[in-house]
N, CA, C and O atoms as a GROMACS GRO file, in nm:
protein
  592
    1MET      N    1  -2.546   1.618  -5.095
    1MET     CA    2  -2.570   1.666  -4.960
    1MET      C    3  -2.672   1.579  -4.890
    1MET      O    4  -2.654   1.546  -4.772
    2LEU      N    5  -2.779   1.542  -4.958
    2LEU     CA    6  -2.882   1.457  -4.900
    2LEU      C    7  -2.825   1.320  -4.867
    2LEU      O    8  -2.859   1.262  -4.764
    3GLN      N    9  -2.740   1.267  -4.953
    3GLN     CA   10  -2.676   1.137  -4.931
    3GLN      C   11  -2.590   1.141  -4.804
    3GLN      O   12  -2.587   1.044  -4.728
    4SER      N   13  -2.521   1.250  -4.783
    4SER     CA   14  -2.434   1.264  -4.667
    4SER      C   15  -2.514   1.261  -4.537
    4SER      O   16  -2.472   1.195  -4.441
    5LYS      N   17  -2.628   1.331  -4.532
    5LYS     CA   18  -2.712   1.330  -4.413
    5LYS      C   19  -2.767   1.191  -4.386
    5LYS      O   20  -2.776   1.148  -4.271
    6LYS      N   21  -2.803   1.121  -4.492
    6LYS     CA   22  -2.859   0.986  -4.476
    6LYS      C   23  -2.752   0.892  -4.422
    6LYS      O   24  -2.780   0.810  -4.334
    7THR      N   25  -2.631   0.903  -4.472
    7THR     CA   26  -2.522   0.818  -4.425
    7THR      C   27  -2.492   0.847  -4.278
    7THR      O   28  -2.469   0.755  -4.200
    8SER      N   29  -2.492   0.974  -4.241
    8SER     CA   30  -2.467   1.011  -4.101
    8SER      C   31  -2.572   0.954  -4.009
    8SER      O   32  -2.540   0.904  -3.902
    9SER      N   33  -2.698   0.961  -4.049
    9SER     CA   34  -2.804   0.909  -3.963
    9SER      C   35  -2.795   0.757  -3.950
    9SER      O   36  -2.830   0.703  -3.845
   10VAL      N   37  -2.749   0.687  -4.054
   10VAL     CA   38  -2.732   0.541  -4.047
   10VAL      C   39  -2.619   0.507  -3.949
   10VAL      O   40  -2.632   0.414  -3.870
   11ILE      N   41  -2.511   0.582  -3.955
   11ILE     CA   42  -2.397   0.559  -3.865
   11ILE      C   43  -2.440   0.581  -3.720
   11ILE      O   44  -2.408   0.501  -3.632
   12ILE      N   45  -2.512   0.690  -3.695
   12ILE     CA   46  -2.559   0.719  -3.559
   12ILE      C   47  -2.656   0.611  -3.513
   12ILE      O   48  -2.648   0.565  -3.399
   13LYS      N   49  -2.746   0.571  -3.601
   13LYS     CA   50  -2.843   0.467  -3.565
   13LYS      C   51  -2.772   0.337  -3.531
   13LYS      O   52  -2.808   0.269  -3.435
   14ASN      N   53  -2.670   0.301  -3.610
   14ASN     CA   54  -2.595   0.178  -3.583
   14ASN      C   55  -2.516   0.186  -3.453
   14ASN      O   56  -2.500   0.086  -3.384
   15ALA      N   57  -2.468   0.305  -3.418
   15ALA     CA   58  -2.391   0.320  -3.294
   15ALA      C   59  -2.477   0.292  -3.172
   15ALA      O   60  -2.428   0.240  -3.072
   16PHE      N   61  -2.606   0.325  -3.180
   16PHE     CA   62  -2.696   0.302  -3.067
   16PHE      C   63  -2.774   0.173  -3.077
   16PHE      O   64  -2.864   0.148  -2.996
   17SER      N   65  -2.742   0.090  -3.173
   17SER     CA   66  -2.815  -0.036  -3.188
   17SER      C   67  -2.740  -0.153  -3.123
   17SER      O   68  -2.775  -0.269  -3.146
   18ILE      N   69  -2.638  -0.123  -3.043
   18ILE     CA   70  -2.567  -0.228  -2.968
   18ILE      C   71  -2.666  -0.290  -2.872
   18ILE      O   72  -2.749  -0.221  -2.812
   19ASN      N   73  -2.658  -0.419  -2.858
   19ASN     CA   74  -2.754  -0.490  -2.774
   19ASN      C   75  -2.754  -0.436  -2.632
   19ASN      O   76  -2.651  -0.393  -2.580
   20PHE      N   77  -2.870  -0.438  -2.570
   20PHE     CA   78  -2.889  -0.392  -2.433
   20PHE      C   79  -2.796  -0.462  -2.334
   20PHE      O   80  -2.741  -0.394  -2.247
   21PRO      N   81  -2.774  -0.595  -2.343
   21PRO     CA   82  -2.684  -0.661  -2.248
   21PRO      C   83  -2.543  -0.601  -2.244
   21PRO      O   84  -2.477  -0.603  -2.141
   22PHE      N   85  -2.497  -0.547  -2.358
   22PHE     CA   86  -2.365  -0.483  -2.360
   22PHE      C   87  -2.362  -0.364  -2.265
   22PHE      O   88  -2.266  -0.347  -2.190
   23TYR      N   89  -2.467  -0.280  -2.268
   23TYR     CA   90  -2.474  -0.165  -2.179
   23TYR      C   91  -2.478  -0.209  -2.033
   23TYR      O   92  -2.414  -0.147  -1.948
   24VAL      N   93  -2.552  -0.312  -2.003
   24VAL     CA   94  -2.559  -0.365  -1.867
   24VAL      C   95  -2.422  -0.414  -1.824
   24VAL      O   96  -2.379  -0.388  -1.711
   25PHE      N   97  -2.351  -0.485  -1.912
   25PHE     CA   98  -2.216  -0.534  -1.884
   25PHE      C   99  -2.122  -0.416  -1.859
   25PHE      O  100  -2.045  -0.418  -1.762
   26ALA      N  101  -2.127  -0.315  -1.943
   26ALA     CA  102  -2.039  -0.199  -1.929
   26ALA      C  103  -2.066  -0.127  -1.797
   26ALA      O  104  -1.973  -0.084  -1.730
   27LEU      N  105  -2.193  -0.112  -1.760
   27LEU     CA  106  -2.228  -0.050  -1.634
   27LEU      C  107  -2.176  -0.133  -1.517
   27LEU      O  108  -2.126  -0.078  -1.418
   28GLY      N  109  -2.187  -0.265  -1.527
   28GLY     CA  110  -2.136  -0.354  -1.422
   28GLY      C  111  -1.986  -0.338  -1.403
   28GLY      O  112  -1.939  -0.334  -1.289
   29ILE      N  113  -1.912  -0.330  -1.512
   29ILE     CA  114  -1.766  -0.310  -1.505
   29ILE      C  115  -1.734  -0.178  -1.437
   29ILE      O  116  -1.645  -0.171  -1.353
   30LEU      N  117  -1.805  -0.073  -1.475
   30LEU     CA  118  -1.784   0.058  -1.416
   30LEU      C  119  -1.808   0.055  -1.265
   30LEU      O  120  -1.729   0.109  -1.188
   31LEU      N  121  -1.917  -0.007  -1.223
   31LEU     CA  122  -1.948  -0.015  -1.081
   31LEU      C  123  -1.846  -0.100  -1.006
   31LEU      O  124  -1.809  -0.067  -0.893
   32ALA      N  125  -1.802  -0.208  -1.067
   32ALA     CA  126  -1.704  -0.295  -1.002
   32ALA      C  127  -1.574  -0.220  -0.976
   32ALA      O  128  -1.516  -0.232  -0.868
   33PHE      N  129  -1.528  -0.143  -1.074
   33PHE     CA  130  -1.403  -0.071  -1.055
   33PHE      C  131  -1.419   0.045  -0.957
   33PHE      O  132  -1.322   0.083  -0.892
   34SER      N  133  -1.539   0.103  -0.947
   34SER     CA  134  -1.557   0.213  -0.852
   34SER      C  135  -1.548   0.163  -0.708
   34SER      O  136  -1.517   0.241  -0.618
   35ALA      N  137  -1.575   0.035  -0.685
   35ALA     CA  138  -1.566  -0.020  -0.549
   35ALA      C  139  -1.422  -0.035  -0.503
   35ALA      O  140  -1.396  -0.050  -0.384
   36PHE      N  141  -1.326  -0.032  -0.598
   36PHE     CA  142  -1.185  -0.049  -0.563
   36PHE      C  143  -1.109   0.081  -0.574
   36PHE      O  144  -0.990   0.081  -0.608
   37GLN      N  145  -1.175   0.191  -0.548
   37GLN     CA  146  -1.113   0.322  -0.567
   37GLN      C  147  -0.999   0.350  -0.471
   37GLN      O  148  -0.924   0.446  -0.491
   38CYS      N  149  -0.983   0.270  -0.367
   38CYS     CA  150  -0.880   0.298  -0.267
   38CYS      C  151  -0.753   0.219  -0.285
   38CYS      O  152  -0.658   0.240  -0.209
   39GLU      N  153  -0.746   0.131  -0.381
   39GLU     CA  154  -0.624   0.053  -0.396
   39GLU      C  155  -0.508   0.146  -0.428
   39GLU      O  156  -0.509   0.216  -0.530
   40GLY      N  157  -0.409   0.147  -0.341
   40GLY     CA  158  -0.290   0.228  -0.364
   40GLY      C  159  -0.303   0.373  -0.322
   40GLY      O  160  -0.209   0.451  -0.340
   41VAL      N  161  -0.417   0.413  -0.266
   41VAL     CA  162  -0.437   0.551  -0.224
   41VAL      C  163  -0.404   0.560  -0.076
   41VAL      O  164  -0.461   0.488   0.006
   42ALA      N  165  -0.312   0.648  -0.040
   42ALA     CA  166  -0.260   0.656   0.097
   42ALA      C  167  -0.369   0.684   0.200
   42ALA      O  168  -0.369   0.622   0.306
   43GLU      N  169  -0.463   0.776   0.169
   43GLU     CA  170  -0.563   0.809   0.271
   43GLU      C  171  -0.664   0.697   0.293
   43GLU      O  172  -0.747   0.707   0.383
   44CYS      N  173  -0.660   0.591   0.213
   44CYS     CA  174  -0.753   0.480   0.228
   44CYS      C  175  -0.691   0.362   0.302
   44CYS      O  176  -0.754   0.257   0.313
   45GLU      N  177  -0.572   0.376   0.354
   45GLU     CA  178  -0.507   0.266   0.423
   45GLU      C  179  -0.540   0.268   0.571
   45GLU      O  180  -0.505   0.363   0.641
   46ASP      N  181  -0.607   0.165   0.620
   46ASP     CA  182  -0.639   0.147   0.761
   46ASP      C  183  -0.666   0.278   0.833
   46ASP      O  184  -0.579   0.330   0.904
   47PRO      N  185  -0.784   0.332   0.816
   47PRO     CA  186  -0.816   0.463   0.873
   47PRO      C  187  -0.846   0.455   1.023
   47PRO      O  188  -0.959   0.475   1.065
   48LEU      N  189  -0.744   0.426   1.102
   48LEU     CA  190  -0.764   0.403   1.244
   48LEU      C  191  -0.795   0.533   1.318
   48LEU      O  192  -0.743   0.640   1.285
   49ASP      N  193  -0.881   0.521   1.419
   49ASP     CA  194  -0.919   0.633   1.503
   49ASP      C  195  -0.885   0.595   1.647
   49ASP      O  196  -0.974   0.563   1.726
   50GLY      N  197  -0.758   0.598   1.680
   50GLY     CA  198  -0.712   0.557   1.812
   50GLY      C  199  -0.640   0.423   1.805
   50GLY      O  200  -0.633   0.360   1.699
   51THR      N  201  -0.587   0.381   1.919
   51THR     CA  202  -0.509   0.258   1.922
   51THR      C  203  -0.574   0.148   2.006
   51THR      O  204  -0.527   0.034   2.005
   52GLU      N  205  -0.681   0.180   2.077
   52GLU     CA  206  -0.744   0.082   2.164
   52GLU      C  207  -0.811  -0.029   2.083
   52GLU      O  208  -0.879  -0.002   1.983
   53ILE      N  209  -0.792  -0.153   2.127
   53ILE     CA  210  -0.853  -0.268   2.061
   53ILE      C  211  -0.967  -0.318   2.148
   53ILE      O  212  -0.950  -0.343   2.268
   54TYR      N  213  -1.084  -0.332   2.086
   54TYR     CA  214  -1.204  -0.378   2.155
   54TYR      C  215  -1.232  -0.522   2.115
   54TYR      O  216  -1.187  -0.568   2.010
   55SER      N  217  -1.307  -0.593   2.199
   55SER     CA  218  -1.348  -0.730   2.170
   55SER      C  219  -1.498  -0.739   2.189
   55SER      O  220  -1.552  -0.683   2.284
   56ALA      N  221  -1.566  -0.808   2.099
   56ALA     CA  222  -1.712  -0.820   2.110
   56ALA      C  223  -1.759  -0.946   2.040
   56ALA      O  224  -1.699  -0.991   1.942
   57THR      N  225  -1.869  -1.002   2.091
   57THR     CA  226  -1.938  -1.111   2.024
   57THR      C  227  -2.063  -1.050   1.963
   57THR      O  228  -2.145  -0.990   2.032
   58LEU      N  229  -2.077  -1.066   1.833
   58LEU     CA  230  -2.178  -0.996   1.756
   58LEU      C  231  -2.251  -1.088   1.660
   58LEU      O  232  -2.211  -1.203   1.639
   59THR      N  233  -2.358  -1.038   1.604
   59THR     CA  234  -2.433  -1.110   1.501
   59THR      C  235  -2.425  -1.030   1.371
   59THR      O  236  -2.440  -0.907   1.372
   60VAL      N  237  -2.402  -1.099   1.261
   60VAL     CA  238  -2.403  -1.034   1.130
   60VAL      C  239  -2.549  -1.009   1.093
   60VAL      O  240  -2.634  -1.098   1.103
   61GLN      N  241  -2.578  -0.885   1.051
   61GLN     CA  242  -2.714  -0.850   1.010
   61GLN      C  243  -2.709  -0.775   0.878
   61GLN      O  244  -2.618  -0.695   0.854
   62GLU      N  245  -2.808  -0.801   0.793
   62GLU     CA  246  -2.823  -0.724   0.671
   62GLU      C  247  -2.888  -0.592   0.708
   62GLU      O  248  -2.993  -0.589   0.772
   63VAL      N  249  -2.827  -0.482   0.666
   63VAL     CA  250  -2.885  -0.350   0.688
   63VAL      C  251  -2.927  -0.293   0.554
   63VAL      O  252  -2.863  -0.317   0.451
   64ILE      N  253  -3.034  -0.219   0.556
   64ILE     CA  254  -3.083  -0.160   0.432
   64ILE      C  255  -2.985  -0.051   0.388
   64ILE      O  256  -2.946   0.034   0.468
   65CYS      N  257  -2.946  -0.055   0.265
   65CYS     CA  258  -2.862   0.048   0.204
   65CYS      C  259  -2.723   0.061   0.267
   65CYS      O  260  -2.664   0.169   0.262
   66GLY      N  261  -2.670  -0.043   0.326
   66GLY     CA  262  -2.539  -0.035   0.388
   66GLY      C  263  -2.426  -0.064   0.290
   66GLY      O  264  -2.446  -0.134   0.191
   67THR      N  265  -2.309  -0.010   0.319
   67THR     CA  266  -2.189  -0.039   0.242
   67THR      C  267  -2.077  -0.072   0.340
   67THR      O  268  -2.076  -0.024   0.453
   68GLY      N  269  -1.986  -0.154   0.297
   68GLY     CA  270  -1.874  -0.191   0.381
   68GLY      C  271  -1.797  -0.306   0.318
   68GLY      O  272  -1.814  -0.334   0.200
   69LEU      N  273  -1.714  -0.371   0.397
   69LEU     CA  274  -1.634  -0.482   0.346
   69LEU      C  275  -1.720  -0.591   0.282
   69LEU      O  276  -1.685  -0.647   0.178
   70TRP      N  277  -1.832  -0.619   0.345
   70TRP     CA  278  -1.922  -0.725   0.295
   70TRP      C  279  -2.056  -0.664   0.257
   70TRP      O  280  -2.162  -0.714   0.294
   71GLU      N  281  -2.049  -0.554   0.183
   71GLU     CA  282  -2.164  -0.480   0.134
   71GLU      C  283  -2.256  -0.441   0.250
   71GLU      O  284  -2.216  -0.362   0.335
   72ASN      N  285  -2.377  -0.496   0.254
   72ASN     CA  286  -2.472  -0.453   0.358
   72ASN      C  287  -2.476  -0.548   0.477
   72ASN      O  288  -2.572  -0.547   0.554
   73HIS      N  289  -2.373  -0.631   0.494
   73HIS     CA  290  -2.363  -0.718   0.611
   73HIS      C  291  -2.278  -0.649   0.717
   73HIS      O  292  -2.156  -0.641   0.705
   74TRP      N  293  -2.346  -0.598   0.820
   74TRP     CA  294  -2.281  -0.526   0.929
   74TRP      C  295  -2.294  -0.608   1.056
   74TRP      O  296  -2.355  -0.715   1.054
   75PHE      N  297  -2.238  -0.559   1.165
   75PHE     CA  298  -2.240  -0.631   1.293
   75PHE      C  299  -2.328  -0.558   1.392
   75PHE      O  300  -2.336  -0.435   1.392
   76ASN      N  301  -2.395  -0.636   1.480
   76ASN     CA  302  -2.477  -0.576   1.583
   76ASN      C  303  -2.472  -0.661   1.708
   76ASN      O  304  -2.469  -0.784   1.701
   77ASP      N  305  -2.470  -0.594   1.822
   77ASP     CA  306  -2.466  -0.664   1.951
   77ASP      C  307  -2.601  -0.660   2.021
   77ASP      O  308  -2.610  -0.692   2.140
   78GLY      N  309  -2.704  -0.622   1.950
   78GLY     CA  310  -2.837  -0.613   2.008
   78GLY      C  311  -2.876  -0.470   2.040
   78GLY      O  312  -2.990  -0.443   2.076
   79SER      N  313  -2.782  -0.377   2.028
   79SER     CA  314  -2.813  -0.236   2.054
   79SER      C  315  -2.861  -0.171   1.924
   79SER      O  316  -2.877  -0.238   1.822
   80LYS      N  317  -2.885  -0.042   1.929
   80LYS     CA  318  -2.931   0.031   1.811
   80LYS      C  319  -2.816   0.080   1.724
   80LYS      O  320  -2.838   0.138   1.618
   81VAL      N  321  -2.693   0.058   1.768
   81VAL     CA  322  -2.576   0.104   1.694
   81VAL      C  323  -2.514  -0.015   1.620
   81VAL      O  324  -2.482  -0.117   1.681
   82TYR      N  325  -2.497   0.000   1.490
   82TYR     CA  326  -2.432  -0.103   1.409
   82TYR      C  327  -2.283  -0.076   1.400
   82TYR      O  328  -2.240   0.039   1.402
   83LEU      N  329  -2.206  -0.182   1.390
   83LEU     CA  330  -2.064  -0.170   1.360
   83LEU      C  331  -2.047  -0.199   1.213
   83LEU      O  332  -2.078  -0.308   1.166
   84GLN      N  333  -1.997  -0.100   1.140
   84GLN     CA  334  -1.977  -0.112   0.997
   84GLN      C  335  -1.838  -0.165   0.969
   84GLN      O  336  -1.740  -0.096   0.995
   85PRO      N  337  -1.827  -0.289   0.916
   85PRO     CA  338  -1.694  -0.339   0.880
   85PRO      C  339  -1.635  -0.250   0.770
   85PRO      O  340  -1.679  -0.254   0.655
   86TYR      N  341  -1.536  -0.171   0.806
   86TYR     CA  342  -1.482  -0.069   0.716
   86TYR      C  343  -1.351  -0.109   0.653
   86TYR      O  344  -1.326  -0.084   0.535
   87SER      N  345  -1.266  -0.173   0.733
   87SER     CA  346  -1.137  -0.221   0.684
   87SER      C  347  -1.097  -0.341   0.769
   87SER      O  348  -1.158  -0.369   0.872
   88ILE      N  349  -0.992  -0.411   0.725
   88ILE     CA  350  -0.954  -0.536   0.791
   88ILE      C  351  -0.804  -0.557   0.776
   88ILE      O  352  -0.745  -0.519   0.675
   89THR      N  353  -0.742  -0.618   0.877
   89THR     CA  354  -0.599  -0.649   0.865
   89THR      C  355  -0.580  -0.763   0.766
   89THR      O  356  -0.672  -0.840   0.739
   90GLU      N  357  -0.460  -0.774   0.714
   90GLU     CA  358  -0.429  -0.884   0.621
   90GLU      C  359  -0.439  -1.018   0.692
   90GLU      O  360  -0.483  -1.117   0.633
   91ASP      N  361  -0.398  -1.022   0.821
   91ASP     CA  362  -0.406  -1.147   0.896
   91ASP      C  363  -0.551  -1.193   0.914
   91ASP      O  364  -0.581  -1.311   0.896
   92ALA      N  365  -0.640  -1.100   0.948
   92ALA     CA  366  -0.781  -1.136   0.965
   92ALA      C  367  -0.842  -1.179   0.832
   92ALA      O  368  -0.922  -1.273   0.828
   93GLN      N  369  -0.805  -1.112   0.724
   93GLN     CA  370  -0.855  -1.150   0.591
   93GLN      C  371  -0.805  -1.290   0.554
   93GLN      O  372  -0.880  -1.369   0.498
   94ALA      N  373  -0.680  -1.320   0.585
   94ALA     CA  374  -0.625  -1.453   0.556
   94ALA      C  375  -0.696  -1.559   0.640
   94ALA      O  376  -0.719  -1.670   0.592
   95LYS      N  377  -0.729  -1.527   0.764
   95LYS     CA  378  -0.800  -1.620   0.851
   95LYS      C  379  -0.938  -1.653   0.795
   95LYS      O  380  -0.982  -1.768   0.798
   96ILE      N  381  -1.006  -1.551   0.744
   96ILE     CA  382  -1.138  -1.572   0.684
   96ILE      C  383  -1.126  -1.666   0.565
   96ILE      O  384  -1.208  -1.757   0.548
   97ALA      N  385  -1.025  -1.644   0.482
   97ALA     CA  386  -1.005  -1.730   0.365
   97ALA      C  387  -0.967  -1.873   0.406
   97ALA      O  388  -1.019  -1.970   0.352
   98LYS      N  389  -0.876  -1.884   0.503
   98LYS     CA  390  -0.828  -2.016   0.546
   98LYS      C  391  -0.941  -2.099   0.608
   98LYS      O  392  -0.953  -2.219   0.581
   99LEU      N  393  -1.024  -2.035   0.691
   99LEU     CA  394  -1.133  -2.106   0.757
   99LEU      C  395  -1.261  -2.109   0.673
   99LEU      O  396  -1.362  -2.165   0.714
  100ASN      N  397  -1.254  -2.047   0.555
  100ASN     CA  398  -1.367  -2.043   0.462
  100ASN      C  399  -1.492  -1.987   0.531
  100ASN      O  400  -1.600  -2.045   0.521
  101ILE      N  401  -1.476  -1.876   0.601
  101ILE     CA  402  -1.587  -1.812   0.670
  101ILE      C  403  -1.671  -1.736   0.568
  101ILE      O  404  -1.620  -1.652   0.494
  102ASP      N  405  -1.800  -1.766   0.566
  102ASP     CA  406  -1.894  -1.699   0.476
  102ASP      C  407  -1.973  -1.597   0.558
  102ASP      O  408  -2.059  -1.634   0.638
  103ILE      N  409  -1.943  -1.468   0.539
  103ILE     CA  410  -2.010  -1.363   0.614
  103ILE      C  411  -2.152  -1.351   0.560
  103ILE      O  412  -2.174  -1.306   0.447
  104LYS      N  413  -2.250  -1.391   0.643
  104LYS     CA  414  -2.389  -1.389   0.600
  104LYS      C  415  -2.479  -1.355   0.718
  104LYS      O  416  -2.437  -1.362   0.834
  105ASP      N  417  -2.601  -1.320   0.688
  105ASP     CA  418  -2.699  -1.280   0.787
  105ASP      C  419  -2.718  -1.389   0.893
  105ASP      O  420  -2.738  -1.506   0.859
  106GLY      N  421  -2.712  -1.350   1.020
  106GLY     CA  422  -2.735  -1.442   1.130
  106GLY      C  423  -2.610  -1.508   1.186
  106GLY      O  424  -2.616  -1.571   1.291
  107LEU      N  425  -2.497  -1.496   1.118
  107LEU     CA  426  -2.372  -1.558   1.164
  107LEU      C  427  -2.325  -1.489   1.292
  107LEU      O  428  -2.324  -1.366   1.299
  108ARG      N  429  -2.287  -1.566   1.392
  108ARG     CA  430  -2.234  -1.512   1.518
  108ARG      C  431  -2.081  -1.512   1.509
  108ARG      O  432  -2.019  -1.611   1.471
  109LEU      N  433  -2.023  -1.398   1.543
  109LEU     CA  434  -1.878  -1.381   1.535
  109LEU      C  435  -1.824  -1.320   1.663
  109LEU      O  436  -1.892  -1.243   1.731
  110LYS      N  437  -1.702  -1.355   1.693
  110LYS     CA  438  -1.625  -1.285   1.796
  110LYS      C  439  -1.517  -1.210   1.721
  110LYS      O  440  -1.439  -1.270   1.647
  111ILE      N  441  -1.512  -1.080   1.741
  111ILE     CA  442  -1.414  -1.000   1.668
  111ILE      C  443  -1.335  -0.913   1.765
  111ILE      O  444  -1.380  -0.881   1.874
  112GLN      N  445  -1.217  -0.877   1.722
  112GLN     CA  446  -1.138  -0.773   1.785
  112GLN      C  447  -1.128  -0.663   1.682
  112GLN      O  448  -1.103  -0.689   1.564
  113TYR      N  449  -1.149  -0.539   1.726
  113TYR     CA  450  -1.153  -0.430   1.630
  113TYR      C  451  -1.105  -0.300   1.692
  113TYR      O  452  -1.095  -0.286   1.814
  114GLN      N  453  -1.076  -0.206   1.605
  114GLN     CA  454  -1.044  -0.069   1.643
  114GLN      C  455  -1.143   0.022   1.574
  114GLN      O  456  -1.196  -0.012   1.468
  115HIS      N  457  -1.168   0.137   1.633
  115HIS     CA  458  -1.255   0.234   1.567
  115HIS      C  459  -1.182   0.289   1.445
  115HIS      O  460  -1.059   0.303   1.445
  116ALA      N  461  -1.257   0.319   1.342
  116ALA     CA  462  -1.198   0.370   1.218
  116ALA      C  463  -1.264   0.502   1.180
  116ALA      O  464  -1.379   0.528   1.216
  117LYS      N  465  -1.191   0.583   1.108
  117LYS     CA  466  -1.246   0.707   1.052
  117LYS      C  467  -1.289   0.678   0.909
  117LYS      O  468  -1.220   0.609   0.834
  118GLU      N  469  -1.403   0.732   0.872
  118GLU     CA  470  -1.446   0.718   0.733
  118GLU      C  471  -1.354   0.800   0.645
  118GLU      O  472  -1.325   0.916   0.674
  119ASP      N  473  -1.308   0.738   0.536
  119ASP     CA  474  -1.214   0.807   0.448
  119ASP      C  475  -1.264   0.821   0.305
  119ASP      O  476  -1.189   0.867   0.218
  120GLY      N  477  -1.385   0.782   0.278
  120GLY     CA  478  -1.440   0.799   0.144
  120GLY      C  479  -1.434   0.676   0.057
  120GLY      O  480  -1.478   0.681  -0.058
  121ARG      N  481  -1.381   0.564   0.106
  121ARG     CA  482  -1.365   0.446   0.021
  121ARG      C  483  -1.496   0.388  -0.029
  121ARG      O  484  -1.497   0.318  -0.130
  122TYR      N  485  -1.607   0.416   0.038
  122TYR     CA  486  -1.737   0.363  -0.007
  122TYR      C  487  -1.828   0.472  -0.060
  122TYR      O  488  -1.946   0.446  -0.085
  123ASN      N  489  -1.776   0.593  -0.079
  123ASN     CA  490  -1.860   0.704  -0.125
  123ASN      C  491  -1.918   0.684  -0.264
  123ASN      O  492  -2.028   0.731  -0.291
  124ASP      N  493  -1.847   0.616  -0.352
  124ASP     CA  494  -1.894   0.600  -0.489
  124ASP      C  495  -1.975   0.473  -0.512
  124ASP      O  496  -2.015   0.444  -0.624
  125VAL      N  497  -1.999   0.397  -0.405
  125VAL     CA  498  -2.079   0.277  -0.419
  125VAL      C  499  -2.225   0.320  -0.426
  125VAL      O  500  -2.275   0.389  -0.338
  126ILE      N  501  -2.293   0.277  -0.531
  126ILE     CA  502  -2.431   0.317  -0.552
  126ILE      C  503  -2.522   0.233  -0.464
  126ILE      O  504  -2.526   0.110  -0.475
  127ILE      N  505  -2.595   0.302  -0.378
  127ILE     CA  506  -2.692   0.237  -0.290
  127ILE      C  507  -2.817   0.322  -0.286
  127ILE      O  508  -2.821   0.430  -0.343
  128CYS      N  509  -2.920   0.272  -0.220
  128CYS     CA  510  -3.042   0.351  -0.207
  128CYS      C  511  -3.019   0.464  -0.106
  128CYS      O  512  -2.912   0.472  -0.045
  129LEU      N  513  -3.116   0.547  -0.089
  129LEU     CA  514  -3.098   0.666  -0.006
  129LEU      C  515  -3.161   0.654   0.132
  129LEU      O  516  -3.178   0.755   0.200
  130ALA      N  517  -3.196   0.534   0.176
  130ALA     CA  518  -3.254   0.517   0.309
  130ALA      C  519  -3.147   0.538   0.415
  130ALA      O  520  -3.029   0.512   0.392
  131TYR      N  521  -3.188   0.584   0.531
  131TYR     CA  522  -3.096   0.604   0.643
  131TYR      C  523  -3.070   0.471   0.711
  131TYR      O  524  -3.163   0.404   0.754
  132VAL      N  525  -2.946   0.432   0.720
  132VAL     CA  526  -2.908   0.303   0.778
  132VAL      C  527  -2.930   0.302   0.928
  132VAL      O  528  -2.969   0.200   0.984
  133GLY      N  529  -2.907   0.411   0.992
  133GLY     CA  530  -2.915   0.419   1.137
  133GLY      C  531  -2.778   0.456   1.192
  133GLY      O  532  -2.683   0.477   1.116
  134GLU      N  533  -2.769   0.464   1.324
  134GLU     CA  534  -2.642   0.501   1.386
  134GLU      C  535  -2.540   0.390   1.363
  134GLU      O  536  -2.570   0.272   1.379
  135LYS      N  537  -2.418   0.430   1.326
  135LYS     CA  538  -2.314   0.333   1.294
  135LYS      C  539  -2.180   0.380   1.345
  135LYS      O  540  -2.157   0.499   1.366
  136THR      N  541  -2.093   0.282   1.366
  136THR     CA  542  -1.954   0.308   1.402
  136THR      C  543  -1.867   0.231   1.304
  136THR      O  544  -1.870   0.108   1.306
  137PRO      N  545  -1.790   0.298   1.218
  137PRO     CA  546  -1.699   0.226   1.129
  137PRO      C  547  -1.587   0.161   1.210
  137PRO      O  548  -1.532   0.222   1.302
  138ILE      N  549  -1.553   0.037   1.175
  138ILE     CA  550  -1.449  -0.034   1.250
  138ILE      C  551  -1.345  -0.096   1.157
  138ILE      O  552  -1.372  -0.125   1.040
  139HIS      N  553  -1.227  -0.114   1.212
  139HIS     CA  554  -1.115  -0.182   1.146
  139HIS      C  555  -1.100  -0.316   1.218
  139HIS      O  556  -1.069  -0.320   1.337
  140ILE      N  557  -1.122  -0.426   1.146
  140ILE     CA  558  -1.121  -0.558   1.207
  140ILE      C  559  -0.978  -0.609   1.221
  140ILE      O  560  -0.902  -0.612   1.124
  141VAL      N  561  -0.943  -0.648   1.343
  141VAL     CA  562  -0.809  -0.696   1.375
  141VAL      C  563  -0.806  -0.849   1.378
  141VAL      O  564  -0.711  -0.911   1.331
  142ASP      N  565  -0.912  -0.911   1.433
  142ASP     CA  566  -0.921  -1.057   1.439
  142ASP      C  567  -1.068  -1.096   1.433
  142ASP      O  568  -1.155  -1.018   1.470
  143ILE      N  569  -1.094  -1.218   1.385
  143ILE     CA  570  -1.231  -1.262   1.367
  143ILE      C  571  -1.238  -1.414   1.381
  143ILE      O  572  -1.149  -1.485   1.335
  144GLU      N  573  -1.345  -1.462   1.444
  144GLU     CA  574  -1.367  -1.606   1.453
  144GLU      C  575  -1.517  -1.630   1.464
  144GLU      O  576  -1.592  -1.545   1.512
  145VAL      N  577  -1.559  -1.747   1.420
  145VAL     CA  578  -1.700  -1.785   1.426
  145VAL      C  579  -1.730  -1.837   1.566
  145VAL      O  580  -1.652  -1.912   1.624
  146VAL      N  581  -1.845  -1.797   1.620
  146VAL     CA  582  -1.890  -1.844   1.751
  146VAL      C  583  -1.995  -1.953   1.726
  146VAL      O  584  -2.095  -1.929   1.658
  147ASN      N  585  -1.972  -2.070   1.780
  147ASN     CA  586  -2.068  -2.179   1.767
  147ASN      C  587  -2.151  -2.184   1.894
  147ASN      O  588  -2.107  -2.236   1.997
  148ASP      N  589  -2.273  -2.129   1.886
  148ASP     CA  590  -2.363  -2.129   2.003
  148ASP      C  591  -2.430  -2.264   2.021
  148ASP      O  592  -2.508  -2.282   2.115
   0.00000   0.00000   0.00000
């Protein structure tokens, strides 16, 4: 009986002796897959809120605790309301890839967009709990870099 308890404690001890980097890797994989929770889910497809298309010249800004297409890189026109890149057309995504546009802080863009309804696609993304500020989720229809 004593031998059995000793063997059990060795097995348990060995189970928790996996190197720390493995746990970090496993957590990273879990977080990466949680960011793609909308692939193939009907309610996550282009959550448009109306049909009107707007055009604006904006600056990419890093916002604290923001989530969206490019994580915490949102758009601002100088007002107190941020435009949260929420979804994007396949054509606009292809244009970004073709022109090798790197969405980063300070980049000036001209975009065409529609208002979008939040559908939960970023709910499981782990971020801090600070208030981002007033935001409008948008669906990007077209995008180009503005060279000032």
